[in-house]
C-alpha positions, 0 to 999 in steps of 0.5 A: 362924580359917579363912575358912570359920569367918569366913563362918559367924560372919558369917552367924550374927551376921547371923541373930541380929541379924535375929531380934532386930529382928523380935521387937522389931517390934510386929506390931500396927502391920503392916497386915493384908489387908482383908476388904472388897472394892474398897478401895484397897491390897487385893490383886488378881488379876494378870490383872485388873491386867494387863488394866487396864494394857493397856487404860489404856495402849492397848496392845491393838493392839501386843499383837495385832501381837506375837501375829501374829509369835508365832503366824505358823505357825498363822495362815498354815500350815506351808508358807508359814511355812517360806518367809515371815517377817513383818518389820514392821508399819508404818501398817497395812502388813505387810512379809513377807520370803520365802526366795526371789524365786519365793516372793515372787512366788507370795505376791504372787499370793495376797496377797488370800487371805493378807490375809483369812486374817491379818485373820480369824485375828489378831484385833485386828491392823489390816493393810490391805496386805501388801508382799513382799520377797525374801531380800535386802530391797528392793534389789539388791546395793550397790556402795557398800561394800567396800575398793575404793570411792571416796567420793562416787562413783556406783558401778560406772558410774564405772569403765566408760568 
């Protein structure tokens, strides 16, 4: 018997066993869907179940924040979206990373308009303040990493004099 025949035989044996088991099962014992609405265990629309789950677990604001990230380009416009990316929302503060320090400065100048635009279009998001950072984050380059560093040293100040 070849490997293929063995696999085919196993499949046929499994199929025959499954058919015998289902024919022996008494179908009257199986529960049937009820025609009355509102009973426990009745089928429900998935949209209703998800809506109840979201409201019960108070996920509304989290979903609104996620929608802000997903629909960022539509909310702020194509040009701003090319140069500014939302990074995080923490305690009502939206952190936006820009493609350059020049863009960070320009966005800072128009932050009130941008905040109004976000609050108007991204319903459910509780943004009170916007913080803009440049392309490399809050800080300049670090001197604490690399092959020529000294542990517990203060950085380049130690080497200049």
